[in-house]
N, C-alpha and C positions, 0 to 999 in steps of 0.2 A: 233952658236946655236946648231947644231948637235954634235959639238965637246964636248959638255957638257954631252952627252949621251954615256957612255963608252961601252954600248952593241950595239950601232947603227952599223948596217952592211948592206950596200947597196949591192943588188945582182949584180953579174958580167954581162957584156954585153951579153955573150953567153946564160946565164941562162934566162935573160930578153927576148932575141930574141926568144928562144925556147918556153917560156911561152906564149908570144904574138902569136906565130904561132899556139900553141895549142888552144888558145881562138879563133883565126881566123877560125880554123877548126870546132869549135863548134858553130860558128855564122851562122848556116844554119839549119832550122827546119828539113829537111830531114835527115841530118847527125845526129842530135840529136835522131830522131826516130830510125834510123839504129843502132846507138850505144846502145840505150836503149834495142832494140830487142836482140842485141848481148850479152848484160849483162844477158839475160835470158838463153843463151846457143848458141852454135855453129849453124851457119845457112848458107844456100846457097844464091846466089844473087836473085834467083827467089822468094824464101820465104821471104827474106828481102824486096823485091820490093812490095810484097803483103802486108806485115805488115806495111810498111811505106807509102803505097798508092802512089807509084811512079813507073815509067817505069824501067824495069830491066837495060836498058842502062844507065839511070841516076844514079841508085843505084851503078852500077859497077864503074862509074866515081867517085862517092863520096867515095866508098870503096878504090879506088886507092889513093886518096888524104889522106884519114884517115890512110892508111897503111904507106904511105911515112912520115906522121907526127908521126908515132909510136903509134897510138891509137888503131889500129886493127892489127891482124895477120891472115894470110891465111894458110890453109893446103890443099894440092892438093891430090885428090883421083881419079885416072883415069883422066877423062876430066873435072871433077868438082873441084871447089875450095870452101872450107868451111871456113867461117870467124868466128872469135871470138874476143872479146875485148882483148887488149894487156896484161892488168894486172889489179890488184886491184886498182891502182891509177885512172884508167879510171872510174871505178865504183864510187869511192869517189868523183871525180871531177864532174861527171855528176849528181850524187845524190845531191851534194851541190848546183849546178847550178839550178836544178829543185826545190830544197827546197827553195832557195832564191827567185826564180820566184813565187812560191806558196805564200810566205810570202808578197811579193810586191803586188801580185794580190788580195789577200784576207786581206791585212793589218793585218796579224797575228803578235803577239809579237815575239820578237827575242828569240831563244832558243840556248843553247850551241851547238857548232859545234860537240861535241862528241855524240850528240843525233842522228846524221845521220851517217849511215855506208854504 
């Protein structure tokens, strides 16, 4: 069946594992809020906690997981750490997920992926 598709190319095990891990990290509402806030600019744990409506300790734990998954990065300044989204891939991934959720929720017609940046 698939042998008749000359361009068919299954992703490798490591790539699939890393993609699944990324989706697992995005499977939490607080993490989505934190990431969305970080896409607006660099922020501290205290500020992110306020924006996400969560306790600073919980946000700190979420940030540690997001950092290990390569979705956020931290910059130390004295005793404070300021976080930001890791790269443009995070913005596109989260924007697509929210775009998809919005279309499911409101039963909107499908639009080309290029419409979301």
